[in-house]
C-alpha positions in Angstrom: 81.8 55.5 17.6 84.3 53.3 18.3 86.6 51.0 20.6 90.4 50.9 21.5 91.5 48.5 23.5 95.1 50.2 24.4 98.0 49.1 25.4 98.2 48.9 28.9 94.8 47.4 28.9 92.4 50.1 28.9 89.2 50.1 27.0 88.4 53.3 25.2 85.0 54.2 24.0 84.6 57.6 22.0 80.4 56.9 22.1 79.9 59.4 24.5 79.4 63.0 23.5 81.1 64.7 24.6 84.1 62.6 25.3 87.9 63.0 26.9 89.5 60.5 25.4 88.7 62.0 21.7 90.7 65.4 20.5 90.5 67.2 16.8 94.2 68.5 15.8 94.4 70.7 13.3 97.5 72.4 11.4 98.3 76.0 11.4 97.5 75.6 7.4 94.2 74.5 8.3 93.7 77.1 10.9 94.6 79.7 8.8 92.5 78.8 5.8 89.4 79.5 8.1 90.6 82.7 9.6 88.9 84.9 7.3 85.3 84.7 9.1 85.3 85.5 12.5 84.1 82.5 14.0 85.3 79.0 13.4 81.8 77.1 13.2 82.1 73.6 13.7 80.9 72.3 10.4 83.7 74.1 9.0 86.8 71.7 10.8 84.4 68.7 10.5 85.5 67.7 6.9 89.6 68.2 7.4 91.7 66.2 7.3 93.9 66.8 9.7 94.3 65.1 13.2 92.4 62.3 14.9 93.3 61.9 18.5 93.0 59.4 21.9 94.1 59.5 25.1 94.0 57.0 27.5 93.0 58.6 30.7 94.6 55.5 32.4 98.2 55.7 31.0 98.2 58.8 29.2 99.3 57.5 26.1 98.3 59.1 22.9 97.0 57.0 20.0 96.7 59.3 16.4 94.7 58.2 13.5 95.7 60.9 10.4 91.9 58.8 8.3 89.0 58.9 9.5 87.3 56.3 10.2 90.7 54.5 10.3 90.7 51.7 12.8 94.2 51.9 13.2 96.7 54.3 14.8 99.2 55.9 12.5 101.7 56.6 16.2 101.3 55.6 19.1 102.8 57.9 22.0 104.0 56.4 26.1 105.1 59.6 28.3 107.8 59.8 29.5 106.6 59.8 33.5 
């Protein structure tokens, strides 16, 4: 569980499960490697090294983390409108 203060000042926390802040982004290559299964079990995705993304519900900024447990975001995107 982690906290992140958005640049707009909003305090985000991923301790509630499920939550509306945290997203997981998987590459096509990752999904293709799992395509041999009839369904994709959650545990198969937990060990993949793709992207964890947090979205601020106040301003819409996206914080992209590329390592599990990484405290500092690699990229920050701000909506244009």
